[in-house]
C-alpha positions as CSV (number, residue, x, y, z in Angstrom):
1,X,11.4,27.9,-16.8
2,X,14.9,26.8,-17.9
3,X,16.2,27.2,-14.4
4,X,14.1,24.2,-13.3
5,X,15.3,21.9,-16.1
6,X,18.0,19.4,-15.3
7,X,20.7,19.7,-17.8
8,X,20.6,16.6,-19.9
9,X,23.7,14.5,-20.3
10,X,24.5,13.4,-23.9
11,X,22.3,10.9,-25.6
12,X,24.2,7.9,-24.2
13,X,22.8,8.9,-20.8
14,X,26.2,9.0,-19.1
15,X,26.0,10.1,-15.5
16,X,25.5,13.8,-15.2
17,X,28.6,15.2,-13.5
18,X,26.6,17.9,-11.7
19,X,26.0,17.1,-8.1
20,X,22.8,17.7,-6.1
21,X,21.9,17.6,-2.5
22,X,18.8,15.6,-1.8
23,X,16.4,17.7,0.3
24,X,13.5,15.3,0.8
25,X,11.5,12.5,-0.7
26,X,7.7,12.7,-0.3
27,X,7.1,9.0,-1.2
28,X,9.1,6.0,-2.4
29,X,9.8,7.3,-5.9
30,X,9.9,11.1,-5.9
31,X,12.5,13.3,-4.4
32,X,13.3,17.0,-4.2
33,X,16.9,18.0,-4.9
34,X,18.9,21.2,-4.7
35,X,21.5,22.1,-7.3
36,X,24.7,24.1,-6.4
37,X,23.0,27.3,-7.4
38,X,20.2,26.5,-5.0
39,X,17.7,25.7,-7.7
40,X,15.3,23.0,-6.5
41,X,14.2,20.2,-8.9
42,X,11.8,17.4,-8.5
43,X,13.0,14.0,-9.6
44,X,10.8,11.0,-10.3
45,X,13.0,7.9,-9.9
46,X,12.9,6.3,-13.3
47,X,12.0,2.6,-13.8
48,X,10.3,2.1,-10.5
49,X,6.9,2.5,-9.0
50,X,6.6,2.5,-5.2
51,X,3.3,1.9,-3.2
52,X,1.1,5.0,-3.0
53,X,1.2,7.1,0.1
54,X,-2.1,8.1,1.8
55,X,-3.1,11.7,1.2
56,X,-4.7,14.1,3.6
57,X,-6.4,17.3,2.6
58,X,-9.1,19.5,4.1
59,X,-11.9,17.7,2.4
60,X,-11.0,14.0,2.8
61,X,-8.4,11.5,3.6
62,X,-7.3,8.9,1.1
63,X,-5.9,5.6,2.2
64,X,-2.4,4.7,1.1
65,X,-1.1,1.3,0.2
66,X,0.6,-1.2,2.4
67,X,4.4,-0.5,2.2
68,X,4.0,3.1,1.1
69,X,5.3,4.6,4.3
70,X,8.1,2.0,4.6
71,X,9.2,2.8,1.0
72,X,9.2,6.6,1.8
73,X,11.2,6.1,5.0
74,X,13.8,3.8,3.4
75,X,14.4,6.2,0.5
76,X,14.7,9.2,2.8
77,X,17.3,7.3,4.9
78,X,19.1,6.2,1.7
79,X,19.4,9.6,0.0
80,X,18.4,12.6,2.1
81,X,21.3,14.8,3.1
82,X,23.6,13.0,0.6
83,X,25.3,14.6,-2.4
84,X,24.3,12.7,-5.5
85,X,24.6,12.7,-9.2
86,X,21.8,12.0,-11.7
87,X,21.5,9.8,-14.7
88,X,18.9,11.8,-16.5
89,X,16.3,10.4,-19.0
90,X,14.3,13.5,-19.8
91,X,11.0,14.5,-18.3
92,X,7.7,12.6,-17.7
93,X,4.2,13.7,-18.7
94,X,4.0,15.8,-15.5
95,X,7.3,17.6,-16.2
96,X,9.2,15.8,-13.5
97,X,12.8,14.9,-14.3
98,X,13.1,11.1,-14.8
99,X,16.5,10.0,-13.4
100,X,18.5,7.5,-11.6
101,X,19.7,9.0,-8.3
102,X,23.3,7.8,-7.9
103,X,24.5,7.3,-4.4
104,X,28.1,6.0,-4.2
105,X,27.8,4.9,-7.9
106,X,24.7,2.8,-7.2
107,X,21.2,3.8,-8.4
108,X,18.9,4.3,-5.4
109,X,16.1,3.3,-7.8
110,X,17.6,-0.2,-8.1
111,X,18.1,-0.5,-4.4
112,X,14.4,0.2,-3.8
113,X,13.5,-2.7,-6.1
114,X,16.0,-5.1,-4.6
115,X,14.7,-4.3,-1.1
116,X,11.2,-5.1,-2.3
117,X,10.0,-1.5,-1.6
118,X,9.1,-0.7,-5.2
119,X,8.2,-2.7,-8.3
120,X,9.6,-2.2,-11.8
121,X,7.5,0.5,-13.5
122,X,4.9,-1.1,-15.8
123,X,4.8,1.7,-18.4
124,X,7.1,2.1,-21.3
125,X,10.7,2.8,-20.2
126,X,12.3,6.0,-21.6
127,X,14.7,5.6,-24.5
128,X,18.1,4.3,-23.4
129,X,17.0,3.1,-20.0
130,X,18.0,-0.5,-19.3
131,X,15.3,-2.4,-17.4
132,X,17.2,-5.7,-17.2
133,X,19.0,-5.2,-13.8
134,X,15.7,-4.0,-12.4
135,X,13.7,-7.0,-13.6
136,X,16.4,-9.3,-12.2
137,X,16.4,-7.5,-8.8
138,X,12.6,-7.7,-8.7
139,X,12.6,-11.5,-9.5
140,X,14.9,-12.0,-6.5
141,X,12.8,-9.8,-4.2
142,X,9.6,-11.7,-5.2
143,X,11.3,-15.0,-4.6
144,X,12.4,-14.1,-1.1
145,X,9.1,-12.3,-0.3
146,X,10.8,-9.1,0.6
147,X,8.9,-5.9,1.3
148,X,5.8,-5.5,-0.8
149,X,6.1,-9.1,-2.0
150,X,5.2,-10.5,1.4
151,X,1.6,-9.3,1.1
152,X,-0.8,-12.0,-0.3
153,X,-3.1,-9.4,-1.6
154,X,-0.4,-7.2,-3.2
155,X,-1.8,-4.7,-5.7
156,X,0.5,-2.8,-8.1
157,X,0.6,1.0,-7.6
158,X,-0.7,1.3,-11.1
159,X,-3.8,-0.8,-10.4
160,X,-4.3,0.9,-7.0
161,X,-4.3,4.3,-8.7
162,X,-6.8,3.2,-11.3
163,X,-9.1,1.7,-8.6
164,X,-9.0,4.6,-6.2
165,X,-9.2,7.4,-8.9
166,X,-11.5,10.2,-7.7
């Protein structure tokens, strides 16, 4: 429904001037935000991929990845309860809003990569999204073995999902 759509900034992807309150983040790259009219939207942090969280349901428990909980906790501390703006890049295949969550003019997405709590997304970036600062931040994090990069047997979230697919 149109109420759940983030209004898109113009094609240059300038920061959306609407502000949102961050309600919660259920992992290291997805958050739920509330607009001023109380509409809730789900935002997938564009350009990054955080380690997968474990999943529990009635039938079975699925193991998560090393660093998944750490990523979730850091992102929650960074953005929950804050008023943020979004740099929007449209929707992904699951209908989630792809965006940079701007906290004090800094993308939380980029901070996740520089802290070594997420890797640069390995898929095709959306039109107009600049990966360069993300790749540079990741290179630094890898060099200093921060976060996920300290694990010898590190597996990208993409490979993990493929391997553990039901």
